[in-house]
C-alpha positions as CSV (number, residue, x, y, z in Angstrom):
1,M,-59.2,-17.3,37.6
2,K,-58.7,-18.9,34.5
3,I,-56.2,-16.7,32.9
4,L,-54.1,-17.3,36.5
5,A,-54.5,-21.1,36.2
6,E,-53.1,-20.9,32.7
7,S,-50.1,-18.7,33.7
8,V,-49.1,-20.6,36.7
9,N,-47.9,-24.1,36.6
10,V,-46.9,-26.2,39.7
11,E,-43.2,-25.5,39.5
12,K,-44.0,-21.6,39.5
13,L,-46.2,-22.0,42.2
14,A,-43.9,-24.1,44.1
15,Q,-41.2,-21.2,43.4
16,A,-43.5,-18.7,44.6
17,L,-44.1,-20.8,47.8
18,R,-40.6,-21.5,48.6
19,I,-39.7,-17.5,48.1
20,G,-42.5,-16.8,50.7
21,V,-41.3,-19.4,53.2
22,A,-37.8,-18.6,52.6
23,G,-38.3,-14.9,53.7
24,I,-40.3,-15.9,56.7
25,L,-37.7,-18.4,58.1
26,S,-35.1,-16.1,57.2
27,I,-36.4,-13.4,59.3
28,Y,-37.7,-15.6,62.0
29,L,-34.3,-17.6,62.5
30,A,-32.1,-14.4,62.4
31,G,-34.3,-13.2,65.1
32,L,-33.8,-16.0,67.1
33,F,-29.8,-15.9,66.6
34,E,-30.0,-12.2,67.4
35,L,-28.6,-11.0,64.0
36,P,-28.8,-7.4,63.9
37,Q,-29.9,-6.7,60.2
38,G,-31.8,-10.1,59.7
39,Y,-33.1,-8.7,56.5
40,W,-30.1,-9.8,54.8
41,A,-31.0,-13.4,55.3
42,A,-34.2,-12.9,53.3
43,I,-32.5,-10.8,50.9
44,S,-29.6,-13.4,50.4
45,A,-32.2,-16.5,50.3
46,F,-34.2,-14.4,47.5
47,V,-31.3,-13.8,45.3
48,V,-29.9,-17.7,45.5
49,L,-33.2,-19.6,45.4
50,G,-33.4,-21.2,41.8
51,S,-36.2,-23.3,40.7
52,D,-33.7,-26.5,41.0
53,V,-31.0,-27.3,43.4
54,K,-28.1,-26.9,40.8
55,T,-29.0,-23.6,40.1
56,T,-29.2,-22.6,43.9
57,V,-25.8,-24.5,44.8
58,R,-24.2,-22.3,42.0
59,A,-25.7,-19.0,43.0
60,S,-25.0,-19.6,46.7
61,G,-21.3,-20.4,46.3
62,E,-20.9,-16.8,44.3
63,R,-22.8,-15.3,47.1
64,L,-21.0,-16.8,49.7
65,M,-17.6,-16.5,48.3
66,G,-18.2,-12.6,47.6
67,T,-19.6,-11.9,50.8
68,A,-16.6,-13.3,52.5
69,I,-14.1,-11.6,50.4
70,G,-16.2,-8.5,50.5
71,A,-16.8,-8.7,54.7
72,L,-12.7,-9.4,55.0
73,T,-11.9,-6.6,52.8
74,G,-14.4,-3.9,54.3
75,A,-13.7,-4.9,57.6
76,V,-9.8,-4.4,57.2
77,F,-10.2,-1.0,55.2
78,A,-12.8,0.1,57.8
79,Y,-10.7,-0.8,60.8
80,F,-7.2,0.7,59.6
81,W,-8.7,3.7,57.6
82,G,-12.2,4.3,58.6
83,S,-14.9,5.0,55.9
84,H,-13.1,7.6,54.0
85,L,-14.5,7.7,50.4
86,L,-10.9,7.3,49.0
87,W,-10.3,4.3,51.0
88,F,-13.7,2.9,50.4
89,G,-12.9,3.1,46.3
90,V,-9.6,1.4,47.0
91,A,-11.1,-1.3,49.1
92,A,-13.9,-1.9,46.2
93,T,-11.2,-2.1,43.5
94,L,-9.2,-4.5,45.5
95,T,-12.0,-6.5,46.3
96,V,-12.8,-7.0,42.5
97,L,-9.1,-7.8,41.8
98,L,-9.1,-10.5,44.8
99,C,-12.3,-12.1,43.1
100,E,-10.6,-11.9,39.6
101,L,-7.4,-13.3,40.9
102,L,-9.3,-16.3,43.1
103,G,-11.3,-17.1,39.6
104,L,-14.7,-15.9,41.2
105,G,-16.1,-14.4,38.4
106,Q,-19.2,-12.4,39.0
107,S,-18.8,-12.8,42.8
108,Y,-17.3,-9.6,42.8
109,R,-20.6,-7.5,42.6
110,L,-22.0,-9.0,45.6
111,A,-18.3,-8.7,47.4
112,C,-18.6,-5.0,46.6
113,V,-22.0,-4.6,48.3
114,T,-20.8,-6.1,51.3
115,V,-17.5,-4.0,51.3
116,A,-20.1,-1.0,50.8
117,I,-22.4,-2.1,53.9
118,I,-19.4,-2.3,56.3
119,M,-17.4,0.8,55.1
120,L,-20.5,3.1,54.7
121,I,-23.2,2.2,57.2
122,N,-22.5,4.2,60.6
123,S,-22.1,1.6,63.2
124,T,-21.2,1.8,66.6
125,A,-19.9,-2.0,66.8
126,P,-16.3,-2.7,65.5
127,P,-15.9,-3.3,61.8
128,W,-15.2,-7.2,62.4
129,N,-18.4,-7.6,64.5
130,T,-20.3,-6.1,61.1
131,A,-18.4,-8.1,59.0
132,L,-19.1,-11.3,60.7
133,N,-22.8,-10.5,61.3
134,R,-23.1,-9.8,57.6
135,F,-21.7,-13.1,56.6
136,L,-23.6,-14.9,59.2
137,E,-26.9,-13.2,57.8
138,V,-26.0,-14.1,54.5
139,A,-24.9,-17.5,55.2
140,L,-28.2,-18.4,57.2
141,G,-30.2,-17.0,54.1
142,I,-28.1,-19.4,51.5
143,V,-28.7,-22.4,54.0
144,I,-32.4,-21.7,53.9
145,A,-32.7,-21.3,50.0
146,L,-30.7,-24.7,49.5
147,I,-33.0,-26.6,52.1
148,L,-35.9,-25.3,50.3
149,S,-34.9,-25.8,46.8
150,A,-34.6,-29.3,47.4
151,V,-38.0,-29.8,48.5
152,P,-40.1,-31.1,45.7
153,P,-43.3,-29.6,44.9
154,G,-45.1,-32.7,46.0
155,R,-48.8,-33.4,45.9
156,A,-50.2,-30.4,47.6
157,L,-49.1,-28.2,44.6
158,E,-50.8,-30.7,41.8
159,T,-54.3,-29.8,44.1
160,V,-54.1,-26.4,44.1
161,R,-53.0,-26.4,40.3
162,T,-56.1,-28.5,39.5
163,D,-58.4,-26.2,41.9
164,L,-57.2,-23.4,39.7
165,R,-58.4,-25.0,36.4
166,R,-61.7,-25.7,37.8
167,P,-64.1,-23.3,36.7
168,V,-65.6,-21.0,39.3
169,H,-69.4,-22.1,38.5
170,E,-69.7,-25.8,37.8
């Protein structure tokens, strides 16, 4: 227990709790909103939730823009050309080029993940529905991460840290 107390500070504990709460809230709210793949909300929250608001905002913008571009590109290609492997490669290439043209840097990675999800996962839903749901799932996770990143650790975490430092047998 002493080793744990020495390696876990208030900030690390707060981040761990934020991650856990983000996962729970993401899945719960995705269910309430009837989003078909609510786990993407939790994954998005985990990916963007930094230890401070500034880090979370920066990561959130990249993820949201990448998802929007990937969703649009994937839906267009899936609608007109289906999920043929060649068209998937063209869509991924175009997605990277769009991100570069728009100055979005590393957003192309997440944009291509979205293209892959929309074009390669068998779904009976029209590609536009899949793209919209994917965007909404990611946006939900981002909103949750942004809210939680603004929550200060507070006195409760300080109390936990003090308790962790206390010897088991006094």
